[in-house]
Backbone of each chain as ProteinMPNN parsed JSONL, in Angstrom:
{"seq_chain_A": "MFSVSDKAIAVAELREHMSAPAAGGFCVFEGWVRNENEGRSVERLEYEVYEPLAIKEGENVLAEAKQRFPYLQARCVHRAGILEIGDCAVWVGVAAAHREEAFKACRYIIDEIKTRLPIWKKEHYVDGDSGWVDCERCAAHGGGR", "coords_chain_A": {"N_chain_A": [[165.234, 39.224, 110.387], [162.34, 38.729, 108.43], [159.129, 37.434, 107.847], [155.944, 36.026, 106.669], [153.215, 34.42, 108.388], [150.616, 31.827, 107.932], [149.755, 30.165, 109.634], [149.279, 29.727, 113.629], [151.281, 32.127, 115.334], [154.277, 30.706, 116.609], [154.875, 31.575, 119.297], [156.738, 31.281, 121.57], [158.493, 29.591, 120.541], [159.81, 31.432, 119.115], [160.988, 33.226, 120.441], [163.223, 31.517, 121.634], [164.8, 31.487, 119.956], [165.948, 34.042, 119.695], [168.305, 34.619, 121.498], [171.636, 35.832, 122.41], [174.975, 35.998, 123.016], [176.075, 38.584, 123.657], [174.031, 40.238, 123.767], [172.298, 42.236, 126.34], [169.636, 43.081, 126.498], [166.201, 42.109, 125.943], [163.63, 42.85, 123.985], [159.933, 42.573, 123.007], [157.229, 42.729, 121.325], [154.088, 42.184, 120.913], [151.205, 42.008, 118.931], [147.736, 41.899, 119.235], [144.682, 40.419, 118.371], [141.725, 42.225, 118.914], [138.793, 42.558, 120.714], [137.044, 44.844, 119.875], [136.672, 47.746, 117.639], [136.946, 50.89, 117.376], [134.341, 51.627, 118.647], [132.707, 49.293, 117.651], [131.896, 45.969, 117.841], [133.717, 43.18, 117.144], [134.252, 40.13, 115.56], [135.917, 38.329, 114.411], [139.449, 38.608, 112.357], [140.599, 39.447, 109.537], [143.439, 38.798, 107.323], [145.1, 40.048, 104.403], [147.733, 39.462, 102.655], [150.36, 40.9, 100.576], [152.596, 38.664, 99.729], [154.659, 38.643, 98.197], [156.166, 41.12, 98.011], [155.718, 42.134, 100.835], [157.751, 40.582, 101.953], [159.774, 41.926, 100.664], [159.334, 44.595, 101.776], [159.576, 44.307, 104.645], [161.821, 43.48, 105.021], [163.617, 45.583, 104.481], [162.822, 47.273, 106.733], [163.851, 46.379, 108.919], [166.129, 46.291, 108.518], [166.424, 49.0, 108.354], [165.855, 49.805, 110.87], [168.374, 48.566, 112.542], [170.174, 50.251, 111.427], [169.442, 52.772, 112.602], [169.301, 52.069, 115.328], [171.337, 50.052, 116.639], [171.53, 46.722, 116.931], [171.828, 43.323, 118.237], [169.779, 41.11, 117.1], [166.928, 40.599, 115.188], [163.56, 40.159, 114.701], [160.831, 39.677, 112.892], [157.38, 38.242, 112.515], [154.534, 38.238, 110.908], [150.906, 37.719, 110.393], [148.999, 36.042, 108.275], [145.596, 35.576, 107.053], [142.54, 34.142, 108.401], [142.129, 35.375, 111.67], [141.114, 34.846, 115.305], [139.529, 36.406, 117.983], [142.337, 37.627, 120.521], [144.429, 36.004, 119.112], [147.579, 35.912, 118.285], [148.494, 38.561, 116.102], [151.164, 40.064, 114.904], [154.175, 39.695, 115.666], [157.213, 40.947, 117.178], [160.171, 40.954, 117.775], [162.964, 42.126, 119.651], [166.835, 41.849, 120.3], [168.983, 43.446, 122.216], [172.575, 44.936, 122.79], [171.922, 46.801, 125.061], [168.901, 47.959, 126.735], [168.051, 50.422, 125.62], [168.44, 50.501, 122.622], [166.957, 48.132, 122.251], [164.347, 48.605, 122.856], [163.815, 50.782, 121.208], [164.058, 50.23, 118.786], [162.374, 48.102, 118.168], [160.278, 49.229, 118.727], [160.073, 51.05, 116.449], [159.863, 49.25, 114.326], [157.499, 48.135, 114.553], [156.083, 50.258, 114.294], [156.882, 50.999, 111.477], [156.226, 48.851, 110.145], [153.158, 48.648, 110.213], [152.216, 50.584, 108.405], [153.48, 50.593, 106.152], [153.551, 48.175, 105.105], [152.304, 45.682, 102.138], [149.926, 44.885, 103.251], [146.362, 44.193, 104.247], [144.029, 44.784, 106.343], [140.91, 43.024, 107.384], [137.783, 43.422, 109.065], [135.298, 41.715, 110.7], [132.614, 41.851, 111.885], [130.49, 41.662, 114.96], [127.832, 41.879, 114.382], [127.575, 41.139, 111.811], [128.297, 42.556, 109.63], [131.081, 43.856, 107.57], [134.501, 44.9, 107.151], [137.123, 46.922, 105.747], [139.831, 47.84, 107.417], [141.288, 51.29, 107.775], [144.194, 52.397, 108.112], [145.559, 54.825, 107.705], [143.393, 56.798, 107.972], [142.451, 56.111, 110.333], [144.881, 56.863, 111.977], [144.714, 59.602, 111.34], [142.566, 60.439, 112.798], [143.496, 60.094, 115.122], [143.459, 57.958, 116.695], [142.728, 54.227, 117.374], [145.379, 52.984, 116.044]], "CA_chain_A": [[164.08, 38.398, 109.642], [160.619, 39.13, 107.895], [158.191, 36.383, 107.447], [154.754, 35.6, 106.921], [152.522, 33.146, 108.426], [149.198, 31.474, 107.778], [149.557, 29.228, 110.717], [149.315, 30.65, 114.64], [152.766, 32.74, 115.701], [154.606, 30.033, 117.433], [155.502, 32.732, 120.339], [157.842, 30.575, 122.412], [159.634, 29.035, 119.655], [160.63, 32.561, 118.415], [161.893, 33.68, 121.683], [164.238, 30.893, 122.007], [166.158, 31.788, 118.762], [166.544, 35.184, 119.954], [169.299, 34.884, 122.652], [172.678, 36.163, 121.68], [175.807, 36.165, 124.055], [176.241, 39.703, 123.686], [172.786, 40.601, 124.533], [171.799, 42.513, 127.539], [168.182, 43.264, 126.818], [165.284, 41.793, 124.794], [162.165, 43.779, 123.879], [159.292, 41.816, 122.134], [155.649, 43.177, 120.778], [152.736, 41.406, 120.198], [149.935, 42.495, 118.539], [146.751, 41.079, 119.574], [143.264, 40.594, 117.866], [140.756, 42.841, 119.983], [137.405, 42.62, 120.119], [136.289, 45.932, 119.338], [137.185, 48.744, 117.168], [135.655, 52.58, 117.148], [132.665, 51.257, 118.975], [132.028, 47.912, 116.773], [132.186, 44.658, 118.434], [134.594, 42.666, 116.212], [134.253, 38.8, 115.875], [137.377, 37.748, 113.899], [139.892, 39.486, 111.669], [141.053, 38.557, 108.065], [144.723, 39.716, 106.69], [145.314, 39.763, 103.296], [149.212, 40.263, 102.462], [150.758, 40.542, 99.198], [153.862, 38.323, 100.012], [156.495, 38.934, 97.804], [156.416, 42.828, 98.978], [155.509, 42.393, 101.897], [158.697, 40.069, 102.837], [160.988, 42.553, 100.958], [159.399, 45.76, 102.61], [159.672, 44.116, 105.691], [163.405, 43.371, 105.354], [163.958, 46.952, 104.665], [162.192, 48.109, 108.02], [164.435, 45.682, 109.746], [167.494, 46.791, 108.125], [166.449, 50.518, 108.52], [166.081, 50.152, 112.347], [169.306, 48.059, 112.544], [171.408, 51.556, 111.016], [169.037, 53.773, 113.448], [169.743, 51.679, 116.741], [172.196, 48.832, 115.944], [170.47, 45.492, 117.332], [172.332, 42.051, 117.63], [168.942, 39.937, 116.538], [165.933, 40.872, 115.226], [162.866, 39.252, 113.962], [159.338, 39.873, 112.615], [156.405, 37.674, 111.861], [152.969, 38.878, 110.571], [149.963, 36.648, 110.342], [148.046, 36.054, 106.95], [144.303, 34.541, 106.966], [141.452, 34.286, 109.655], [141.983, 35.307, 113.052], [140.097, 34.875, 116.069], [139.609, 37.13, 119.076], [143.069, 36.833, 120.948], [145.239, 35.56, 118.219], [148.784, 36.914, 118.0], [148.362, 38.714, 114.672], [151.902, 40.332, 114.815], [155.459, 39.27, 116.682], [158.388, 41.805, 116.761], [161.761, 40.593, 118.573], [164.787, 42.181, 119.205], [167.659, 41.745, 121.245], [170.475, 44.143, 121.903], [173.388, 45.193, 123.996], [171.157, 47.721, 126.182], [167.551, 48.272, 126.342], [167.492, 51.589, 125.082], [168.324, 49.78, 121.495], [166.016, 47.33, 122.094], [163.019, 49.306, 122.881], [163.542, 51.975, 119.935], [164.18, 49.228, 117.31], [160.79, 47.468, 118.382], [158.899, 50.542, 118.28], [160.408, 51.559, 114.767], [159.747, 48.008, 113.461], [156.133, 47.793, 114.936], [155.296, 51.442, 113.785], [156.93, 51.184, 110.107], [155.127, 47.565, 109.575], [151.631, 48.779, 110.4], [151.711, 51.907, 107.671], [154.309, 50.534, 104.806], [153.706, 46.943, 104.016], [151.079, 45.695, 101.47], [148.693, 44.271, 104.353], [145.17, 44.345, 104.681], [143.371, 44.047, 107.5], [139.547, 43.313, 107.287], [137.036, 43.493, 110.395], [134.461, 40.668, 110.523], [131.833, 42.705, 113.295], [129.762, 40.854, 115.466], [126.395, 42.066, 113.422], [127.507, 40.305, 110.51], [128.79, 43.462, 108.704], [132.215, 43.502, 107.302], [134.861, 46.369, 106.55], [138.227, 46.915, 105.768], [140.61, 49.338, 108.177], [142.01, 52.428, 106.756], [145.365, 53.071, 109.148], [145.514, 56.296, 107.349], [142.166, 57.425, 108.279], [142.433, 56.338, 111.795], [145.933, 57.866, 112.181], [144.109, 61.079, 111.2], [141.714, 60.46, 113.825], [144.116, 60.03, 116.255], [143.231, 56.59, 117.24], [142.754, 53.145, 116.544], [146.579, 52.226, 115.55]], "C_chain_A": [[163.021, 38.635, 109.585], [159.811, 37.957, 107.675], [156.666, 36.677, 107.709], [153.954, 34.372, 107.261], [151.389, 32.604, 108.419], [148.814, 30.395, 108.673], [149.53, 30.175, 112.163], [150.926, 30.822, 114.627], [153.176, 31.789, 116.538], [155.789, 31.052, 118.369], [156.99, 32.205, 120.933], [159.042, 30.001, 121.695], [160.722, 30.169, 119.317], [161.417, 33.116, 119.357], [163.353, 33.229, 122.171], [165.317, 31.438, 121.007], [166.544, 33.542, 119.0], [167.78, 35.459, 120.909], [170.814, 34.838, 121.679], [173.611, 36.287, 123.2], [175.93, 37.821, 124.489], [175.129, 40.767, 124.124], [172.512, 40.586, 125.549], [170.421, 42.999, 127.555], [167.634, 42.577, 125.558], [164.145, 42.285, 124.852], [161.167, 42.927, 122.665], [157.81, 42.693, 122.413], [155.156, 42.274, 120.256], [151.627, 41.801, 119.962], [148.825, 41.569, 118.754], [145.702, 41.157, 119.031], [142.257, 41.148, 119.134], [139.627, 42.422, 119.662], [136.587, 43.743, 120.097], [137.172, 47.073, 118.751], [136.237, 49.875, 117.032], [134.435, 52.293, 117.453], [132.08, 50.035, 118.807], [132.655, 46.684, 117.671], [132.891, 43.78, 117.268], [134.356, 41.077, 116.825], [135.684, 38.237, 115.629], [137.716, 39.001, 112.719], [140.278, 38.632, 110.313], [141.989, 39.301, 107.184], [145.026, 39.063, 105.573], [146.592, 40.426, 103.208], [149.8, 39.776, 101.239], [152.584, 40.368, 99.594], [155.467, 38.642, 99.617], [156.8, 40.351, 98.066], [156.351, 43.428, 99.952], [156.981, 41.973, 102.765], [160.049, 41.549, 102.532], [161.057, 43.851, 101.544], [159.794, 45.572, 103.98], [160.858, 43.903, 106.362], [164.213, 44.714, 105.542], [163.95, 47.623, 106.007], [163.267, 47.289, 108.693], [165.989, 46.036, 109.49], [167.573, 48.446, 108.437], [166.767, 50.678, 110.236], [167.678, 49.732, 112.791], [170.375, 49.288, 112.525], [171.088, 52.447, 112.52], [169.494, 53.277, 114.987], [170.472, 50.04, 116.769], [171.845, 47.995, 117.07], [171.556, 44.545, 116.848], [171.235, 40.872, 116.613], [167.799, 40.782, 116.486], [164.813, 40.215, 114.434], [161.567, 39.434, 113.998], [158.342, 38.847, 112.201], [154.927, 38.134, 112.139], [152.066, 37.78, 110.102], [149.345, 36.851, 108.965], [146.726, 35.055, 107.455], [143.49, 34.848, 107.937], [142.237, 34.205, 110.934], [140.981, 35.369, 114.033], [140.424, 35.948, 117.327], [141.203, 36.398, 120.228], [144.2, 36.18, 120.514], [146.174, 36.693, 118.367], [148.712, 37.311, 116.315], [149.94, 38.906, 114.141], [152.998, 40.039, 115.779], [156.541, 40.207, 116.179], [159.218, 41.564, 118.057], [162.713, 41.192, 118.465], [165.305, 42.173, 120.41], [168.918, 42.865, 120.637], [171.583, 44.313, 122.975], [172.76, 45.878, 125.084], [169.493, 47.359, 125.771], [166.996, 49.111, 125.539], [167.093, 51.126, 123.545], [167.267, 49.083, 121.223], [164.372, 47.751, 122.045], [162.882, 49.92, 121.432], [163.788, 51.127, 119.041], [163.066, 48.914, 116.973], [160.081, 48.174, 117.831], [158.679, 50.772, 116.895], [159.639, 50.638, 113.808], [158.35, 47.976, 113.72], [155.44, 48.878, 113.672], [155.428, 51.317, 111.839], [155.965, 49.765, 109.63], [153.544, 47.752, 109.527], [151.334, 49.978, 108.919], [152.608, 51.519, 106.02], [153.875, 49.285, 104.114], [152.502, 46.568, 103.608], [150.254, 44.493, 102.35], [147.535, 45.144, 104.473], [144.3, 43.654, 105.773], [141.492, 44.166, 107.199], [138.767, 42.759, 108.794], [135.705, 42.506, 110.236], [133.681, 41.431, 112.06], [130.945, 41.139, 113.788], [128.022, 40.708, 114.62], [126.325, 41.487, 112.233], [127.993, 41.276, 109.577], [130.257, 43.471, 109.021], [132.946, 44.918, 106.947], [136.48, 46.362, 106.726], [138.961, 48.045, 106.407], [141.45, 49.925, 107.37], [143.008, 52.836, 107.759], [145.42, 54.434, 109.024], [144.535, 57.204, 107.553], [142.224, 57.403, 110.017], [143.55, 56.734, 112.691], [145.444, 59.172, 112.481], [143.356, 61.305, 112.22], [141.956, 60.219, 115.276], [143.903, 58.947, 117.312], [143.209, 55.232, 116.747], [144.122, 52.111, 115.808], [147.257, 51.03, 116.478]], "O_chain_A": [[162.436, 38.824, 110.652], [160.432, 37.428, 106.752], [156.211, 37.342, 108.639], [153.989, 33.383, 106.529], [150.829, 33.146, 109.371], [147.757, 29.776, 108.556], [149.743, 31.373, 111.976], [151.713, 30.02, 114.124], [152.452, 31.797, 117.533], [157.0, 31.215, 118.218], [158.09, 32.713, 120.718], [160.208, 29.937, 122.086], [161.946, 30.054, 119.24], [162.551, 33.491, 119.061], [164.251, 33.862, 122.727], [166.474, 31.746, 121.293], [167.454, 34.084, 118.373], [168.173, 36.621, 121.008], [171.073, 34.161, 120.684], [173.095, 36.594, 124.275], [175.86, 38.149, 125.673], [175.318, 41.848, 124.682], [172.351, 39.523, 126.148], [169.983, 43.352, 128.65], [168.222, 42.438, 124.485], [163.545, 42.148, 125.917], [161.632, 42.687, 121.551], [157.441, 43.17, 123.486], [155.578, 41.599, 119.317], [150.906, 41.988, 120.942], [149.012, 40.397, 118.428], [145.403, 42.35, 119.067], [142.1, 40.499, 120.168], [139.342, 41.961, 118.557], [135.384, 43.591, 120.308], [138.256, 47.348, 119.264], [135.06, 49.829, 116.674], [133.48, 52.594, 116.736], [131.166, 49.616, 119.517], [133.819, 46.63, 118.068], [132.221, 43.878, 116.24], [134.283, 40.763, 118.013], [136.431, 37.788, 116.499], [136.977, 39.882, 112.28], [140.23, 37.41, 110.172], [141.624, 40.209, 106.438], [145.214, 37.847, 105.513], [146.756, 41.603, 103.528], [149.803, 38.604, 100.863], [153.466, 41.218, 99.713], [156.582, 38.786, 100.119], [157.966, 40.584, 98.386], [156.643, 44.591, 100.231], [157.392, 42.557, 103.768], [160.828, 42.055, 103.34], [162.116, 44.398, 101.851], [160.322, 46.514, 104.571], [161.117, 43.995, 107.561], [165.101, 44.959, 106.358], [164.841, 48.382, 106.391], [163.765, 48.177, 109.385], [166.857, 45.996, 110.362], [168.623, 49.028, 108.71], [167.614, 51.405, 110.756], [168.269, 50.61, 113.42], [171.267, 49.383, 113.368], [171.945, 52.762, 113.346], [170.006, 54.092, 115.754], [169.804, 49.023, 116.953], [171.848, 48.512, 118.187], [172.126, 44.592, 115.758], [171.624, 40.088, 115.747], [167.536, 41.577, 117.388], [165.188, 39.667, 113.398], [161.02, 39.376, 115.099], [158.685, 38.515, 111.066], [154.344, 38.328, 113.206], [152.563, 36.913, 109.385], [149.226, 38.021, 108.602], [146.856, 34.013, 108.097], [143.686, 35.952, 108.446], [142.887, 33.213, 111.264], [139.931, 35.928, 113.716], [141.596, 36.247, 117.555], [141.282, 35.235, 120.623], [144.998, 35.758, 121.35], [145.927, 37.89, 118.511], [148.858, 36.466, 115.432], [150.282, 38.22, 113.178], [152.615, 40.178, 116.941], [156.798, 40.297, 114.978], [158.901, 41.961, 119.178], [163.453, 41.087, 117.487], [164.672, 42.388, 121.444], [169.469, 43.089, 119.559], [171.4, 43.764, 124.062], [173.117, 45.479, 126.193], [169.046, 46.712, 124.824], [165.96, 48.969, 124.89], [165.944, 51.222, 123.113], [166.616, 49.239, 120.19], [163.473, 47.281, 121.348], [161.995, 49.601, 120.641], [163.578, 51.763, 118.008], [162.564, 49.184, 115.882], [159.398, 48.035, 116.816], [157.623, 50.743, 116.262], [158.983, 50.99, 112.827], [157.831, 47.655, 112.651], [154.733, 48.644, 112.692], [154.489, 51.472, 111.058], [155.077, 49.844, 108.781], [152.816, 47.031, 108.845], [150.179, 50.103, 108.511], [152.355, 52.106, 104.968], [153.795, 49.189, 102.89], [151.53, 46.867, 104.302], [150.087, 43.339, 101.955], [147.527, 46.353, 104.701], [143.999, 42.48, 105.991], [140.927, 45.209, 106.872], [139.193, 41.816, 109.462], [135.049, 42.875, 109.262], [134.27, 41.467, 113.14], [130.827, 40.044, 113.239], [127.335, 39.71, 114.401], [125.275, 41.301, 111.619], [128.156, 40.767, 108.469], [130.751, 43.242, 110.125], [132.312, 45.897, 106.555], [137.023, 45.862, 107.712], [138.751, 49.182, 105.984], [142.171, 49.425, 106.507], [142.616, 53.812, 108.398], [145.352, 55.198, 109.986], [144.76, 58.394, 107.332], [142.086, 58.366, 110.772], [143.386, 56.932, 113.895], [145.63, 59.787, 113.531], [143.404, 62.448, 112.674], [141.192, 60.148, 116.238], [144.129, 59.052, 118.517], [143.699, 55.055, 115.631], [144.025, 51.008, 115.271], [148.24, 50.413, 116.067]]}, "seq_chain_B": "MKIITVKYFAMFREHAGIGEEVLSLDAVTAQDVFEQTRLRHGSAEPISHCKVAINDAMAEWNSTVSDGDTVLLFPPVAGG", "coords_chain_B": {"N_chain_B": [[149.333, 54.192, 73.294], [149.666, 51.804, 75.931], [150.238, 48.728, 76.962], [149.361, 47.603, 79.523], [149.503, 45.539, 82.873], [147.108, 45.39, 84.99], [146.929, 45.121, 88.849], [144.872, 44.301, 91.309], [144.01, 44.938, 94.907], [143.061, 43.566, 98.157], [140.147, 46.106, 99.286], [140.084, 47.013, 96.739], [140.462, 45.04, 94.834], [137.832, 43.383, 95.645], [135.714, 45.365, 94.726], [136.062, 45.809, 92.193], [135.901, 43.184, 91.339], [137.57, 41.578, 89.898], [140.715, 40.022, 90.13], [143.266, 40.929, 88.613], [144.056, 42.452, 85.236], [144.499, 42.918, 82.107], [145.052, 45.732, 80.474], [144.666, 48.268, 77.962], [146.096, 51.222, 77.893], [146.304, 54.939, 77.826], [148.767, 56.159, 79.168], [150.983, 57.756, 81.59], [152.175, 57.734, 83.972], [152.271, 55.875, 86.955], [150.044, 57.108, 88.745], [148.284, 57.661, 86.536], [147.446, 55.788, 85.649], [145.863, 54.185, 88.041], [143.96, 56.551, 88.049], [142.745, 56.291, 85.601], [141.707, 53.778, 86.007], [140.21, 54.001, 88.112], [137.141, 54.112, 87.983], [136.619, 51.087, 87.834], [138.285, 49.84, 90.043], [136.804, 51.585, 92.039], [137.66, 53.383, 94.006], [137.019, 55.738, 96.608], [138.93, 56.731, 98.257], [141.766, 59.196, 98.994], [144.195, 59.308, 96.836], [146.724, 59.919, 98.036], [146.632, 58.148, 100.201], [146.792, 55.607, 99.46], [149.163, 52.616, 97.788], [151.327, 52.237, 95.772], [152.936, 50.098, 93.322], [155.5, 48.812, 90.841], [155.952, 46.304, 88.824], [156.48, 44.746, 91.037], [158.361, 46.293, 92.541], [158.122, 48.616, 95.07], [156.691, 51.998, 94.761], [156.091, 55.193, 93.239], [153.756, 57.648, 92.534], [154.234, 59.124, 90.912], [156.075, 57.769, 89.473], [157.054, 56.636, 86.322], [155.337, 54.631, 83.713], [155.64, 51.78, 81.738], [155.355, 50.273, 78.554], [153.869, 47.015, 78.774], [154.411, 46.764, 81.688], [153.6, 45.675, 84.678], [151.382, 46.996, 87.099], [150.83, 47.384, 90.553], [147.639, 48.097, 92.376], [147.644, 49.187, 95.762], [145.254, 49.717, 98.193], [144.596, 51.196, 101.298], [146.674, 50.763, 103.607], [146.715, 48.194, 106.215], [148.535, 46.978, 108.773], [149.794, 44.814, 111.214]], "CA_chain_B": [[148.914, 53.33, 74.211], [150.818, 50.967, 76.569], [149.605, 47.59, 77.235], [149.656, 47.743, 81.236], [148.432, 44.344, 83.544], [146.806, 46.333, 86.297], [146.58, 44.188, 89.998], [143.581, 44.92, 92.264], [144.378, 43.814, 96.262], [141.648, 44.23, 99.296], [139.098, 46.863, 98.697], [139.938, 47.175, 94.942], [139.84, 43.659, 94.062], [136.072, 43.153, 95.814], [135.032, 46.481, 93.873], [136.402, 45.525, 90.602], [135.287, 41.74, 91.2], [138.984, 40.669, 89.824], [142.447, 40.504, 91.16], [143.963, 41.448, 87.733], [143.43, 42.489, 84.195], [145.38, 43.4, 81.035], [144.49, 47.105, 79.722], [145.478, 49.354, 77.119], [145.944, 52.946, 78.477], [147.478, 55.973, 77.524], [149.083, 56.563, 80.783], [152.387, 58.062, 81.448], [152.421, 57.954, 85.305], [151.245, 55.18, 87.735], [148.559, 58.035, 88.629], [147.57, 57.98, 85.401], [146.849, 54.434, 85.804], [145.215, 54.95, 89.077], [142.724, 57.692, 87.58], [142.299, 55.432, 84.533], [140.93, 52.547, 86.281], [139.16, 54.268, 89.22], [135.839, 53.215, 87.957], [136.724, 49.938, 88.071], [138.582, 49.744, 91.679], [135.765, 52.178, 92.942], [138.11, 54.208, 95.211], [136.755, 57.237, 96.916], [140.1, 57.39, 98.965], [142.951, 59.942, 98.346], [145.455, 58.487, 96.185], [147.846, 59.783, 99.233], [146.388, 57.303, 101.422], [146.763, 54.517, 98.778], [150.322, 52.956, 97.49], [151.597, 51.601, 94.176], [153.944, 49.101, 92.837], [155.562, 48.545, 89.505], [156.786, 45.221, 88.643], [156.707, 44.224, 92.432], [159.073, 47.009, 93.373], [157.314, 49.803, 95.438], [157.145, 53.046, 93.412], [156.017, 56.622, 93.573], [152.841, 57.922, 91.916], [154.661, 59.924, 89.444], [156.705, 56.72, 88.744], [156.347, 56.509, 84.817], [155.026, 53.382, 83.424], [156.146, 51.457, 80.529], [154.555, 49.153, 77.936], [154.179, 45.602, 79.419], [154.654, 46.927, 83.173], [152.504, 45.342, 86.017], [151.228, 47.873, 87.964], [149.558, 46.81, 91.587], [147.375, 49.136, 93.126], [147.244, 49.149, 96.858], [144.238, 50.382, 98.764], [145.193, 51.969, 102.372], [147.712, 49.226, 104.161], [146.739, 48.152, 107.817], [149.299, 45.9, 109.303], [149.822, 44.81, 112.792]], "C_chain_B": [[150.053, 52.095, 74.669], [149.578, 49.712, 76.981], [150.254, 47.348, 78.854], [148.866, 46.132, 82.071], [148.45, 45.269, 84.861], [146.197, 44.866, 87.565], [146.025, 44.938, 91.042], [144.191, 44.251, 93.597], [143.083, 44.789, 96.955], [140.291, 44.27, 98.539], [138.855, 46.599, 97.118], [139.938, 46.145, 94.42], [138.342, 43.547, 94.401], [135.376, 43.984, 95.067], [135.183, 45.827, 92.405], [135.955, 44.092, 90.554], [136.705, 40.869, 90.512], [139.919, 40.841, 90.165], [143.355, 41.123, 89.975], [143.28, 41.498, 86.389], [144.173, 43.301, 83.444], [144.542, 44.533, 80.22], [145.508, 47.67, 78.976], [145.266, 50.338, 77.34], [146.947, 53.827, 78.285], [147.783, 56.576, 78.932], [150.375, 56.679, 80.697], [153.068, 57.645, 83.06], [151.697, 56.791, 85.716], [150.162, 55.867, 88.413], [147.888, 58.029, 87.829], [146.826, 56.459, 85.384], [145.738, 54.211, 86.897], [143.65, 55.544, 88.786], [142.313, 56.908, 86.84], [141.139, 54.3, 84.776], [140.034, 52.924, 87.706], [137.52, 54.055, 89.253], [135.993, 51.709, 88.389], [137.037, 49.548, 89.658], [137.578, 50.751, 92.484], [136.375, 53.276, 94.306], [137.796, 55.524, 95.332], [138.112, 57.482, 97.838], [141.141, 58.325, 98.271], [143.765, 59.122, 97.823], [146.891, 58.751, 97.469], [147.424, 58.944, 99.889], [146.493, 55.769, 100.65], [148.582, 54.251, 98.534], [150.513, 52.537, 96.266], [153.043, 50.766, 93.857], [154.34, 48.978, 91.457], [156.583, 47.16, 89.38], [157.639, 44.512, 90.016], [157.937, 44.882, 93.044], [157.85, 48.117, 93.807], [157.594, 50.901, 94.585], [156.167, 54.156, 93.792], [154.6, 56.815, 92.498], [152.896, 58.54, 90.845], [156.054, 59.004, 88.877], [156.648, 56.735, 87.111], [156.326, 54.826, 84.781], [155.454, 52.836, 81.994], [155.136, 50.13, 79.732], [155.082, 47.534, 78.805], [154.247, 45.704, 81.096], [153.478, 46.083, 83.636], [152.352, 46.323, 87.16], [149.937, 47.478, 89.159], [149.349, 47.885, 92.081], [147.128, 48.802, 94.712], [146.511, 50.155, 97.571], [145.019, 50.609, 100.023], [145.34, 50.446, 103.014], [146.915, 49.555, 105.946], [147.761, 47.273, 108.147], [149.093, 45.61, 110.551], [148.657, 44.432, 113.483]], "O_chain_B": [[150.97, 51.623, 73.996], [148.378, 49.863, 77.214], [151.391, 46.993, 79.165], [147.733, 45.775, 81.746], [149.39, 45.711, 85.521], [145.395, 43.968, 87.311], [146.5, 45.941, 91.574], [144.796, 43.183, 93.507], [142.495, 45.837, 96.689], [139.635, 43.513, 97.823], [137.881, 46.169, 96.5], [139.359, 46.126, 93.334], [137.567, 43.614, 93.447], [134.327, 43.523, 94.618], [134.247, 45.427, 91.713], [135.552, 43.804, 89.427], [136.812, 39.65, 90.641], [140.179, 41.955, 90.619], [144.247, 41.872, 90.373], [142.236, 40.882, 86.176], [144.562, 44.367, 83.921], [143.584, 44.29, 79.485], [146.728, 47.657, 79.139], [144.128, 50.708, 77.054], [148.148, 53.648, 78.485], [147.075, 57.334, 79.596], [151.036, 55.963, 79.945], [154.242, 57.321, 83.236], [150.655, 56.499, 85.129], [149.223, 55.127, 88.707], [146.724, 58.36, 88.054], [145.65, 56.274, 85.071], [144.605, 54.045, 86.445], [142.561, 55.121, 89.174], [141.217, 56.505, 87.23], [140.137, 54.008, 84.124], [139.279, 52.106, 88.231], [136.823, 53.883, 90.253], [135.373, 51.297, 89.369], [136.185, 49.04, 90.388], [137.629, 50.633, 93.708], [135.735, 53.765, 95.236], [138.107, 56.389, 94.514], [138.278, 58.667, 98.127], [141.344, 58.215, 97.062], [144.059, 58.108, 98.457], [147.793, 57.943, 97.692], [148.334, 58.855, 100.714], [146.251, 54.784, 101.349], [149.373, 55.136, 98.858], [149.467, 52.517, 95.617], [154.12, 51.1, 94.35], [153.366, 49.046, 90.708], [157.74, 47.087, 89.792], [158.76, 44.013, 90.113], [158.567, 44.288, 93.92], [156.89, 48.41, 93.095], [158.527, 50.887, 93.781], [155.419, 53.926, 94.743], [154.513, 55.96, 91.616], [152.036, 58.626, 89.969], [156.874, 59.429, 88.063], [155.471, 57.023, 86.893], [156.96, 54.019, 85.459], [155.581, 53.686, 81.113], [154.415, 49.304, 80.293], [156.167, 47.139, 79.232], [154.124, 44.657, 81.731], [152.496, 45.88, 82.922], [153.182, 46.394, 88.066], [148.73, 47.326, 88.97], [150.232, 48.705, 92.334], [146.22, 47.984, 94.857], [146.931, 51.309, 97.643], [146.19, 50.237, 99.948], [144.616, 49.451, 102.996], [146.688, 50.59, 106.572], [147.694, 46.452, 107.232], [148.139, 46.167, 111.094], [148.646, 44.419, 114.714]]}, "name": "protein", "num_of_chains": 2, "seq": "MFSVSDKAIAVAELREHMSAPAAGGFCVFEGWVRNENEGRSVERLEYEVYEPLAIKEGENVLAEAKQRFPYLQARCVHRAGILEIGDCAVWVGVAAAHREEAFKACRYIIDEIKTRLPIWKKEHYVDGDSGWVDCERCAAHGGGRMKIITVKYFAMFREHAGIGEEVLSLDAVTAQDVFEQTRLRHGSAEPISHCKVAINDAMAEWNSTVSDGDTVLLFPPVAGG"}
């Protein structure tokens, strides 16, 4: 299940819902708001999400991950709105029979979420300036993803 | 000419100063819509870095647009 939240992600609560009797491994990835990007001091982030399509495409990503790395349960929540340093921006949890599928599915989901969903990140810098982050450009430069 | 509703997001919306507008365009593909609204959304981005959706479904730049369609122009995305 993929969802978008404009409130703080309830990490402990999400984890509670991931248990499954047949699961032997659980892998989680949390993306946090960092205080620096490409040498600039970041004060806060702002996520804009086009929810109807983000949810549709997010569900596609989870289904693809399941086909490639059969898991038992997967969940992803992405934040929208204003986030402060240290806030959880995205949470991906995968429970699977074995760690191999759990790790690989988790990695697949976060990588695809970053580059396919209609989600935009605006960095607000300590110096008062702000700018939209271009993942394609930073991927080309080999960093920042 | 086709009547197309064009929606702008993130940096495109900020540059255009509006979230959407209805335009009469001589457009065959989604790419034509992108090019013909370039002055509006102000993109200096290569089109390969941007994405497009038609009527709330992800599309390709060579997808055909029809009269009455809503074309959503997405600047480079950055989830996570």
